C-alpha positions as CSV (number, residue, x, y, z in Angstrom):
1,M,106.6,104.4,122.6
2,T,107.9,107.0,125.0
3,A,110.3,109.7,123.8
4,R,113.1,108.2,125.9
5,I,112.8,104.7,124.3
6,H,112.5,106.2,120.9
7,T,115.6,108.3,121.5
8,T,117.5,105.2,122.7
9,T,116.4,103.1,119.9
10,L,117.4,105.8,117.3
11,A,120.8,106.3,119.0
12,R,121.4,102.5,118.9
13,A,120.5,102.4,115.2
14,I,122.8,105.3,114.3
15,A,125.6,103.7,116.3
16,E,125.1,100.5,114.4
17,I,125.2,102.2,111.1
18,A,128.3,104.2,112.2
19,E,130.1,101.1,113.3
20,G,129.3,99.2,110.2
21,D,127.2,96.7,112.2
22,L,123.9,97.3,110.4
23,A,124.5,94.6,107.8
24,D,125.2,92.0,110.6
25,R,122.2,92.9,112.5
26,M,120.0,92.7,109.3
27,R,121.4,89.3,108.7
28,L,120.5,88.2,112.2
29,E,116.9,89.7,111.9
30,T,116.5,87.9,108.7
31,A,117.6,84.7,110.2
32,A,115.2,85.2,113.1
33,R,112.4,85.7,110.6
34,I,113.2,82.6,108.8
35,L,113.4,80.6,112.1
36,A,110.0,81.9,113.3
37,T,108.5,81.1,109.9
38,A,109.9,77.6,109.9
39,R,108.6,77.0,113.3
40,R,105.1,78.2,112.3
41,A,105.1,76.2,109.1
42,G,106.0,73.1,111.0
43,A,103.5,73.7,113.9
44,E,100.6,75.1,112.1
45,A,100.9,72.8,109.2
46,P,98.3,74.5,107.0
47,L,100.4,73.4,104.0
48,P,101.8,70.0,103.2
49,A,105.4,69.9,104.2
50,P,108.0,70.0,101.5
51,A,110.1,67.0,100.7
52,M,112.8,66.4,103.4
53,A,115.1,65.1,100.5
54,D,115.7,68.6,99.5
55,P,118.9,69.8,101.0
56,A,117.5,73.3,101.6
57,V,114.6,71.9,103.5
58,Q,116.9,69.8,105.5
59,A,119.0,72.6,106.5
60,V,116.3,75.0,107.5
61,T,114.4,72.3,109.3
62,E,117.5,71.0,111.1
63,I,118.6,74.6,112.3
64,A,115.1,75.6,113.2
65,R,114.5,72.3,115.2
66,H,117.3,73.2,117.6
67,W,115.8,76.5,118.7
68,D,114.1,76.4,122.1
69,A,111.6,79.2,121.6
70,G,110.7,78.9,125.4
71,A,114.2,79.8,126.3
72,V,115.4,82.4,123.9
73,T,113.9,84.5,121.1
74,A,114.7,83.7,117.5
75,F,117.0,86.6,117.3
76,E,118.9,85.5,120.3
77,Y,119.2,81.9,118.9
78,A,120.3,83.4,115.6
79,E,123.1,85.3,117.5
80,T,124.3,82.0,119.0
81,L,124.6,80.2,115.6
82,P,128.1,79.5,114.4
83,A,128.9,81.6,111.3
84,A,128.6,78.5,109.1
85,A,125.3,77.6,110.4
86,L,124.0,81.1,109.9
87,E,125.2,81.1,106.3
88,R,123.7,77.7,105.6
89,L,120.3,79.0,107.0
90,L,120.3,82.2,105.0
91,R,121.4,80.5,101.7
92,A,118.9,77.6,102.0
93,A,115.8,79.7,103.1
94,P,114.8,80.9,99.6
95,R,114.9,77.3,98.2
96,W,113.1,76.1,101.5
97,A,110.3,78.6,100.9
98,A,110.1,77.8,97.2
99,A,109.6,74.2,98.1
100,F,106.1,75.2,99.4
101,A,105.2,77.0,96.2
102,P,103.9,74.1,94.0
103,R,101.6,73.1,96.9
104,T,100.3,76.7,97.6
105,D,99.6,77.1,93.8
106,R,97.3,73.9,93.9
107,L,95.6,75.1,97.1
108,A,94.8,78.6,95.5
109,A,93.1,77.0,92.5
């Protein structure tokens, strides 16, 4: 990373903190990570998919399904989500991930 890019990145981070935008950015980064993970879990399928009857699985799967990874990054997609959809994704993600846990325990044995 060049000194100029590093300085620009640092200045942007300081501005986000000063303006109180850091929490919003962290939420979007978290949503982007969830989306990318959900996409990988669906595409790579190394684990059996969790039951779609689970509302958390439905929420994450539905929101991730609408992301066109060829058109925008996960972060950019997260930025376009309505506030209610972003909240739904963030609230459902822990239960969605936990839905894989019983299956991963059996694979580890």
